[in-house]
N, C-alpha and C positions, 0 to 999 in steps of 0.2 A: 172430195167432199165439198169443196168450195162451189163446184158447179151445181150441187144440190142445195146450196144455201147454208152450209155449215162452216164453222170456223174453228177447226181443231188443228193444233200445231203438228201432230204426228199421227201415224196410223193406230197407235194404242190409246190415244187420248179419248176418243169417243167411248170405247168400251169401258174405260176406267173412270168415267165421270161419276162424281158423287151424286149427281142428279138421278142416276138409275138405281139407287139403293132404296128400292120400294118392294113391297110384298109381291106384287104382280107387275109384269111389264105394262107400261103405259103406252097409249097410241103413239106418243112422241118418241118413246124409246124404240118401239118397233120400226117406225119410219126411219129413225137414225140408223138402226142396225141394218135395215135394207139398203140404205144409201151407202153405208160403210162397206158392205159386202160388194155392192156394185162397183164402188170406187176401187177396192182392192183387186177385184177381178180385172177391171179395165186397165189398171196399172201393172197387172201381173206381179203384184207385191210378193206373193209367196215364192214365185219363180226367181225373181230378182234377188230377194233376200237369201234364198237358199244358195244361189250361185255365189253371192258375196261371202256368205259364211263358209262355203266350200273352199273358196280361194284362201281365206284367212286360215282355215284349218290345215290346208296343204302347206302353206307357208310355214306355219308353226311346226308341223311335222318335219319339214326339211330342216328348219333351224335347230330342232331338238333331236335329230336322228340319233346322235351318239348316246344321249341320255336315255332315249327310248329303247335302244338296243341293249344298253346296260341293264335297264329295268327288266326287259324280257329275259336276259340271261340269268339274272338273279331269281326271277320267278321260276324259270326252268330248273335251276339248281334246287330250289325249295321243293318243287313238285317231285323231282327225282328222289330227294331225301325222304319225302313223305311216302312215296311208293315203296322204297326200300323198307321203311318201318312197317308199313301195312303188310308187305309180303312176309316179313319175319313174324309178325303177329298172327298171320294166318297159317303159319307153319311151313311157309315156302322157303 
């Protein structure tokens, strides 16, 4: 964004600006949005952030594997119990 003459501190700042709370988009808002999209595309923002988010999620899954397995086992027991009740209710 700086190359386009804008001074926003992060990728969300332009979109969240109070300046754009208007009934219709202004020419300045449209120009800013175009510059923002161009900047995000050239920086591969979505790709970079998705990769970072994926790394964080994988790390958290590894760190919490035991608790996640316990939660799945608990859910499986609840489902098995519900199936038994439904089967009995259906006359099975």
